[in-house]
N, CA, C and O atoms as a Maestro MAE file, in Angstrom:
{
 s_m_m2io_version
 :::
 2.0.0
}

f_m_ct {
 s_m_title
 :::
 protein
 m_atom[216] {
  # First column is atom index #
  i_m_mmod_type
  r_m_x_coord
  r_m_y_coord
  r_m_z_coord
  i_m_residue_number
  s_m_chain_name
  s_m_pdb_residue_name
  s_m_pdb_atom_name
  i_m_atomic_number
  :::
  1 25 94.866 111.923 129.777 1 A "MET " " N  " 7
  2 3 94.571 113.265 129.417 1 A "MET " " CA " 6
  3 2 94.842 114.341 129.153 1 A "MET " " C  " 6
  4 15 94.163 115.366 129.209 1 A "MET " " O  " 8
  5 25 96.460 114.069 128.666 2 A "GLN " " N  " 7
  6 3 97.449 114.610 127.902 2 A "GLN " " CA " 6
  7 2 96.999 114.306 126.206 2 A "GLN " " C  " 6
  8 15 97.273 115.119 125.324 2 A "GLN " " O  " 8
  9 25 96.283 113.026 125.941 3 A "LYS " " N  " 7
  10 3 95.427 112.827 124.862 3 A "LYS " " CA " 6
  11 2 94.231 113.531 124.166 3 A "LYS " " C  " 6
  12 15 93.720 113.612 123.049 3 A "LYS " " O  " 8
  13 25 94.036 114.067 125.618 4 A "PHE " " N  " 7
  14 3 92.396 115.320 125.164 4 A "PHE " " CA " 6
  15 2 93.222 116.600 125.503 4 A "PHE " " C  " 6
  16 15 92.248 117.338 125.652 4 A "PHE " " O  " 8
  17 25 94.212 117.353 125.720 5 A "PHE " " N  " 7
  18 3 94.388 117.840 126.608 5 A "PHE " " CA " 6
  19 2 94.703 119.081 125.368 5 A "PHE " " C  " 6
  20 15 94.156 120.121 125.001 5 A "PHE " " O  " 8
  21 25 96.543 117.873 124.795 6 A "THR " " N  " 7
  22 3 97.066 118.759 123.582 6 A "THR " " CA " 6
  23 2 96.370 119.167 123.042 6 A "THR " " C  " 6
  24 15 96.234 120.306 123.491 6 A "THR " " O  " 8
  25 25 95.018 118.857 121.417 7 A "PRO " " N  " 7
  26 3 94.411 118.947 120.409 7 A "PRO " " CA " 6
  27 2 93.790 120.404 121.219 7 A "PRO " " C  " 6
  28 15 93.873 121.324 120.405 7 A "PRO " " O  " 8
  29 25 93.185 120.912 122.586 8 A "ILE " " N  " 7
  30 3 92.977 122.079 123.358 8 A "ILE " " CA " 6
  31 2 94.073 123.223 122.893 8 A "ILE " " C  " 6
  32 15 94.191 124.187 122.137 8 A "ILE " " O  " 8
  33 25 94.715 122.528 123.770 9 A "ALA " " N  " 7
  34 3 96.543 123.773 122.893 9 A "ALA " " CA " 6
  35 2 96.531 124.136 122.411 9 A "ALA " " C  " 6
  36 15 96.412 125.361 122.378 9 A "ALA " " O  " 8
  37 25 96.669 123.242 121.401 10 A "LEU " " N  " 7
  38 3 96.936 123.293 119.951 10 A "LEU " " CA " 6
  39 2 96.226 124.429 118.797 10 A "LEU " " C  " 6
  40 15 96.642 125.237 117.967 10 A "LEU " " O  " 8
  41 25 94.532 123.803 119.456 11 A "ALA " " N  " 7
  42 3 93.728 124.810 119.106 11 A "ALA " " CA " 6
  43 2 93.392 126.686 119.401 11 A "ALA " " C  " 6
  44 15 92.902 127.720 118.948 11 A "ALA " " O  " 8
  45 25 94.187 125.975 120.631 12 A "ALA " " N  " 7
  46 3 93.519 127.892 120.881 12 A "ALA " " CA " 6
  47 2 95.350 128.030 120.827 12 A "ALA " " C  " 6
  48 15 95.388 128.883 121.714 12 A "ALA " " O  " 8
  49 25 96.407 127.890 120.565 13 A "LEU " " N  " 7
  50 3 97.160 128.739 120.094 13 A "LEU " " CA " 6
  51 2 96.827 128.624 118.220 13 A "LEU " " C  " 6
  52 15 97.348 129.729 118.070 13 A "LEU " " O  " 8
  53 25 96.604 128.410 117.425 14 A "VAL " " N  " 7
  54 3 96.283 128.086 116.853 14 A "VAL " " CA " 6
  55 2 94.962 130.264 116.452 14 A "VAL " " C  " 6
  56 15 95.007 131.129 115.577 14 A "VAL " " O  " 8
  57 25 94.269 130.088 117.490 15 A "LEU " " N  " 7
  58 3 93.179 130.977 117.093 15 A "LEU " " CA " 6
  59 2 93.930 131.807 117.503 15 A "LEU " " C  " 6
  60 15 94.300 132.479 116.540 15 A "LEU " " O  " 8
  61 25 94.443 132.200 118.553 16 A "ALA " " N  " 7
  62 3 95.879 133.191 119.493 16 A "ALA " " CA " 6
  63 2 96.163 134.272 118.365 16 A "ALA " " C  " 6
  64 15 95.868 135.428 118.060 16 A "ALA " " O  " 8
  65 25 97.198 132.786 117.772 17 A "LEU " " N  " 7
  66 3 97.691 133.729 116.132 17 A "LEU " " CA " 6
  67 2 96.734 134.071 114.995 17 A "LEU " " C  " 6
  68 15 96.965 134.893 114.108 17 A "LEU " " O  " 8
  69 25 96.086 133.640 115.076 18 A "SER " " N  " 7
  70 3 94.880 133.957 114.303 18 A "SER " " CA " 6
  71 2 94.470 135.106 114.259 18 A "SER " " C  " 6
  72 15 94.061 135.542 113.183 18 A "SER " " O  " 8
  73 25 94.467 135.882 115.378 19 A "GLY " " N  " 7
  74 3 93.907 136.483 115.916 19 A "GLY " " CA " 6
  75 2 94.872 137.787 116.376 19 A "GLY " " C  " 6
  76 15 94.261 138.852 116.275 19 A "GLY " " O  " 8
  77 25 96.092 137.901 116.804 20 A "CYS " " N  " 7
  78 3 97.137 138.069 115.822 20 A "CYS " " CA " 6
  79 2 96.890 139.424 114.237 20 A "CYS " " C  " 6
  80 15 96.666 140.597 113.940 20 A "CYS " " O  " 8
  81 25 97.106 138.326 113.828 21 A "GLY " " N  " 7
  82 3 97.082 138.411 112.722 21 A "GLY " " CA " 6
  83 2 96.071 139.514 112.098 21 A "GLY " " C  " 6
  84 15 96.473 140.439 111.393 21 A "GLY " " O  " 8
  85 25 94.877 139.332 112.400 22 A "ASN " " N  " 7
  86 3 93.774 139.900 111.767 22 A "ASN " " CA " 6
  87 2 94.004 141.870 113.191 22 A "ASN " " C  " 6
  88 15 93.771 143.050 112.929 22 A "ASN " " O  " 8
  89 25 94.397 141.360 114.183 23 A "THR " " N  " 7
  90 3 94.989 142.905 114.857 23 A "THR " " CA " 6
  91 2 95.863 143.930 114.135 23 A "THR " " C  " 6
  92 15 95.844 145.146 113.941 23 A "THR " " O  " 8
  93 25 96.998 142.399 113.680 24 A "TRP " " N  " 7
  94 3 97.586 143.142 113.048 24 A "TRP " " CA " 6
  95 2 97.399 144.439 111.515 24 A "TRP " " C  " 6
  96 15 97.995 145.471 111.205 24 A "TRP " " O  " 8
  97 25 96.069 143.520 110.817 25 A "TYR " " N  " 7
  98 3 95.969 143.856 110.110 25 A "TYR " " CA " 6
  99 2 95.201 145.305 110.093 25 A "TYR " " C  " 6
  100 15 95.221 146.385 109.503 25 A "TYR " " O  " 8
  101 25 94.651 144.745 110.926 26 A "GLY " " N  " 7
  102 3 93.188 146.134 111.388 26 A "GLY " " CA " 6
  103 2 94.159 147.334 111.722 26 A "GLY " " C  " 6
  104 15 93.680 148.437 111.457 26 A "GLY " " O  " 8
  105 25 95.499 147.327 112.281 27 A "VAL " " N  " 7
  106 3 96.211 148.547 112.921 27 A "VAL " " CA " 6
  107 2 97.043 149.123 111.436 27 A "VAL " " C  " 6
  108 15 97.299 150.281 111.104 27 A "VAL " " O  " 8
  109 25 97.216 148.343 111.013 28 A "LYS " " N  " 7
  110 3 97.686 148.872 110.082 28 A "LYS " " CA " 6
  111 2 96.716 149.541 108.346 28 A "LYS " " C  " 6
  112 15 97.277 150.064 107.382 28 A "LYS " " O  " 8
  113 25 95.435 149.305 108.477 29 A "GLU " " N  " 7
  114 3 95.003 149.891 107.741 29 A "GLU " " CA " 6
  115 2 93.869 151.472 108.478 29 A "GLU " " C  " 6
  116 15 93.322 152.535 108.184 29 A "GLU " " O  " 8
  117 25 94.146 150.503 109.559 30 A "ASP " " N  " 7
  118 3 93.767 152.509 110.701 30 A "ASP " " CA " 6
  119 2 94.712 153.185 110.582 30 A "ASP " " C  " 6
  120 15 94.316 154.340 110.430 30 A "ASP " " O  " 8
  121 25 96.143 153.117 110.554 31 A "THR " " N  " 7
  122 3 97.046 153.682 110.435 31 A "THR " " CA " 6
  123 2 97.143 154.634 109.007 31 A "THR " " C  " 6
  124 15 97.276 155.830 108.746 31 A "THR " " O  " 8
  125 25 97.016 153.531 108.358 32 A "LYS " " N  " 7
  126 3 96.020 154.484 106.534 32 A "LYS " " CA " 6
  127 2 95.461 155.355 107.005 32 A "LYS " " C  " 6
  128 15 95.819 156.507 107.249 32 A "LYS " " O  " 8
  129 25 94.149 154.613 107.221 33 A "ARG " " N  " 7
  130 3 93.531 156.017 107.300 33 A "ARG " " CA " 6
  131 2 93.644 157.020 107.765 33 A "ARG " " C  " 6
  132 15 93.813 157.964 106.993 33 A "ARG " " O  " 8
  133 25 93.593 157.344 109.579 34 A "ALA " " N  " 7
  134 3 94.534 157.963 109.468 34 A "ALA " " CA " 6
  135 2 95.343 159.361 109.276 34 A "ALA " " C  " 6
  136 15 95.277 160.455 109.836 34 A "ALA " " O  " 8
  137 25 96.457 158.606 107.799 35 A "GLY " " N  " 7
  138 3 97.551 159.865 107.340 35 A "GLY " " CA " 6
  139 2 96.548 160.013 106.361 35 A "GLY " " C  " 6
  140 15 96.675 160.939 105.561 35 A "GLY " " O  " 8
  141 25 95.473 159.187 106.275 36 A "GLN " " N  " 7
  142 3 95.081 160.464 104.564 36 A "GLN " " CA " 6
  143 2 93.771 161.169 105.456 36 A "GLN " " C  " 6
  144 15 93.595 162.370 105.250 36 A "GLN " " O  " 8
  145 25 93.437 160.921 105.810 37 A "ALA " " N  " 7
  146 3 92.742 161.814 106.244 37 A "ALA " " CA " 6
  147 2 93.192 163.333 106.866 37 A "ALA " " C  " 6
  148 15 92.570 164.388 106.736 37 A "ALA " " O  " 8
  149 25 94.652 163.072 107.683 38 A "THR " " N  " 7
  150 3 95.098 163.558 108.124 38 A "THR " " CA " 6
  151 2 95.603 164.934 106.834 38 A "THR " " C  " 6
  152 15 95.347 166.134 106.936 38 A "THR " " O  " 8
  153 25 96.121 164.461 106.059 39 A "GLY " " N  " 7
  154 3 96.816 165.018 104.189 39 A "GLY " " CA " 6
  155 2 95.228 165.107 104.219 39 A "GLY " " C  " 6
  156 15 95.271 166.270 104.621 39 A "GLY " " O  " 8
  157 25 94.283 164.936 104.159 40 A "GLN " " N  " 7
  158 3 93.721 165.689 103.895 40 A "GLN " " CA " 6
  159 2 92.391 166.585 104.365 40 A "GLN " " C  " 6
  160 15 91.206 166.768 104.086 40 A "GLN " " O  " 8
  161 25 93.122 166.879 104.999 41 A "GLY " " N  " 7
  162 3 93.369 168.578 106.966 41 A "GLY " " CA " 6
  163 2 93.919 169.625 105.943 41 A "GLY " " C  " 6
  164 15 93.351 170.537 105.342 41 A "GLY " " O  " 8
  165 25 95.110 169.225 105.947 42 A "ILE " " N  " 7
  166 3 96.161 169.968 106.168 42 A "ILE " " CA " 6
  167 2 95.701 170.309 103.760 42 A "ILE " " C  " 6
  168 15 95.668 171.333 103.078 42 A "ILE " " O  " 8
  169 25 95.472 168.793 103.422 43 A "GLU " " N  " 7
  170 3 95.691 170.066 102.116 43 A "GLU " " CA " 6
  171 2 94.210 171.211 102.789 43 A "GLU " " C  " 6
  172 15 93.860 172.254 102.236 43 A "GLU " " O  " 8
  173 25 93.559 170.609 104.106 44 A "LYS " " N  " 7
  174 3 92.195 171.251 103.307 44 A "LYS " " CA " 6
  175 2 92.823 173.104 104.072 44 A "LYS " " C  " 6
  176 15 92.646 174.270 103.720 44 A "LYS " " O  " 8
  177 25 93.568 172.425 105.211 45 A "ALA " " N  " 7
  178 3 93.847 173.649 105.728 45 A "ALA " " CA " 6
  179 2 94.733 175.505 104.247 45 A "ALA " " C  " 6
  180 15 94.470 176.576 103.701 45 A "ALA " " O  " 8
  181 25 95.857 174.355 104.501 46 A "GLY " " N  " 7
  182 3 96.239 174.691 103.322 46 A "GLY " " CA " 6
  183 2 95.317 175.910 102.221 46 A "GLY " " C  " 6
  184 15 95.666 177.088 102.139 46 A "GLY " " O  " 8
  185 25 94.230 175.376 101.522 47 A "GLU " " N  " 7
  186 3 93.485 175.513 100.447 47 A "GLU " " CA " 6
  187 2 93.348 177.299 101.554 47 A "GLU " " C  " 6
  188 15 94.179 178.208 101.560 47 A "GLU " " O  " 8
  189 25 92.313 177.245 102.164 48 A "LYS " " N  " 7
  190 3 91.446 178.364 103.332 48 A "LYS " " CA " 6
  191 2 93.158 179.457 103.832 48 A "LYS " " C  " 6
  192 15 92.887 180.587 103.426 48 A "LYS " " O  " 8
  193 25 94.477 179.499 104.419 49 A "ILE " " N  " 7
  194 3 95.120 180.109 103.707 49 A "ILE " " CA " 6
  195 2 95.212 181.248 102.765 49 A "ILE " " C  " 6
  196 15 95.299 182.467 102.908 49 A "ILE " " O  " 8
  197 25 95.154 180.290 101.564 50 A "GLN " " N  " 7
  198 3 96.203 180.544 100.249 50 A "GLN " " CA " 6
  199 2 93.933 181.454 99.762 50 A "GLN " " C  " 6
  200 15 93.796 181.899 98.622 50 A "GLN " " O  " 8
  201 25 93.312 181.488 100.241 51 A "GLU " " N  " 7
  202 3 91.643 181.799 99.756 51 A "GLU " " CA " 6
  203 2 91.792 182.957 100.848 51 A "GLU " " C  " 6
  204 15 91.176 183.963 100.496 51 A "GLU " " O  " 8
  205 25 92.483 183.097 102.155 52 A "ILE " " N  " 7
  206 3 92.424 184.428 103.423 52 A "ILE " " CA " 6
  207 2 93.849 185.169 102.446 52 A "ILE " " C  " 6
  208 15 93.388 186.146 101.856 52 A "ILE " " O  " 8
  209 25 94.451 185.101 102.317 53 A "ALA " " N  " 7
  210 3 95.810 185.001 101.747 53 A "ALA " " CA " 6
  211 2 95.680 185.982 100.177 53 A "ALA " " C  " 6
  212 15 96.658 186.505 99.643 53 A "ALA " " O  " 8
  213 25 94.426 186.053 99.704 54 A "LYS " " N  " 7
  214 3 94.386 186.497 98.539 54 A "LYS " " CA " 6
  215 2 93.594 188.316 98.655 54 A "LYS " " C  " 6
  216 15 93.438 188.988 97.635 54 A "LYS " " O  " 8
  :::
 }
 m_bond[215] {
  # First column is bond index #
  i_m_from
  i_m_to
  i_m_order
  :::
  1 1 2 1
  2 2 3 1
  3 3 4 2
  4 3 5 1
  5 5 6 1
  6 6 7 1
  7 7 8 2
  8 7 9 1
  9 9 10 1
  10 10 11 1
  11 11 12 2
  12 11 13 1
  13 13 14 1
  14 14 15 1
  15 15 16 2
  16 15 17 1
  17 17 18 1
  18 18 19 1
  19 19 20 2
  20 19 21 1
  21 21 22 1
  22 22 23 1
  23 23 24 2
  24 23 25 1
  25 25 26 1
  26 26 27 1
  27 27 28 2
  28 27 29 1
  29 29 30 1
  30 30 31 1
  31 31 32 2
  32 31 33 1
  33 33 34 1
  34 34 35 1
  35 35 36 2
  36 35 37 1
  37 37 38 1
  38 38 39 1
  39 39 40 2
  40 39 41 1
  41 41 42 1
  42 42 43 1
  43 43 44 2
  44 43 45 1
  45 45 46 1
  46 46 47 1
  47 47 48 2
  48 47 49 1
  49 49 50 1
  50 50 51 1
  51 51 52 2
  52 51 53 1
  53 53 54 1
  54 54 55 1
  55 55 56 2
  56 55 57 1
  57 57 58 1
  58 58 59 1
  59 59 60 2
  60 59 61 1
  61 61 62 1
  62 62 63 1
  63 63 64 2
  64 63 65 1
  65 65 66 1
  66 66 67 1
  67 67 68 2
  68 67 69 1
  69 69 70 1
  70 70 71 1
  71 71 72 2
  72 71 73 1
  73 73 74 1
  74 74 75 1
  75 75 76 2
  76 75 77 1
  77 77 78 1
  78 78 79 1
  79 79 80 2
  80 79 81 1
  81 81 82 1
  82 82 83 1
  83 83 84 2
  84 83 85 1
  85 85 86 1
  86 86 87 1
  87 87 88 2
  88 87 89 1
  89 89 90 1
  90 90 91 1
  91 91 92 2
  92 91 93 1
  93 93 94 1
  94 94 95 1
  95 95 96 2
  96 95 97 1
  97 97 98 1
  98 98 99 1
  99 99 100 2
  100 99 101 1
  101 101 102 1
  102 102 103 1
  103 103 104 2
  104 103 105 1
  105 105 106 1
  106 106 107 1
  107 107 108 2
  108 107 109 1
  109 109 110 1
  110 110 111 1
  111 111 112 2
  112 111 113 1
  113 113 114 1
  114 114 115 1
  115 115 116 2
  116 115 117 1
  117 117 118 1
  118 118 119 1
  119 119 120 2
  120 119 121 1
  121 121 122 1
  122 122 123 1
  123 123 124 2
  124 123 125 1
  125 125 126 1
  126 126 127 1
  127 127 128 2
  128 127 129 1
  129 129 130 1
  130 130 131 1
  131 131 132 2
  132 131 133 1
  133 133 134 1
  134 134 135 1
  135 135 136 2
  136 135 137 1
  137 137 138 1
  138 138 139 1
  139 139 140 2
  140 139 141 1
  141 141 142 1
  142 142 143 1
  143 143 144 2
  144 143 145 1
  145 145 146 1
  146 146 147 1
  147 147 148 2
  148 147 149 1
  149 149 150 1
  150 150 151 1
  151 151 152 2
  152 151 153 1
  153 153 154 1
  154 154 155 1
  155 155 156 2
  156 155 157 1
  157 157 158 1
  158 158 159 1
  159 159 160 2
  160 159 161 1
  161 161 162 1
  162 162 163 1
  163 163 164 2
  164 163 165 1
  165 165 166 1
  166 166 167 1
  167 167 168 2
  168 167 169 1
  169 169 170 1
  170 170 171 1
  171 171 172 2
  172 171 173 1
  173 173 174 1
  174 174 175 1
  175 175 176 2
  176 175 177 1
  177 177 178 1
  178 178 179 1
  179 179 180 2
  180 179 181 1
  181 181 182 1
  182 182 183 1
  183 183 184 2
  184 183 185 1
  185 185 186 1
  186 186 187 1
  187 187 188 2
  188 187 189 1
  189 189 190 1
  190 190 191 1
  191 191 192 2
  192 191 193 1
  193 193 194 1
  194 194 195 1
  195 195 196 2
  196 195 197 1
  197 197 198 1
  198 198 199 1
  199 199 200 2
  200 199 201 1
  201 201 202 1
  202 202 203 1
  203 203 204 2
  204 203 205 1
  205 205 206 1
  206 206 207 1
  207 207 208 2
  208 207 209 1
  209 209 210 1
  210 210 211 1
  211 211 212 2
  212 211 213 1
  213 213 214 1
  214 214 215 1
  215 215 216 2
  :::
 }
}
């Protein structure tokens, strides 16, 4: 029974760790995109304020 369980447990561990790596990569990419979008929004708001101030 142990000969059957060990490869399955090892495969599950490998899948879990690879899933965590992919999730972390996705979180980093989403955060980067959100930061860029926020920066663009602030830039546009600043341009509108300059237009109104003229």
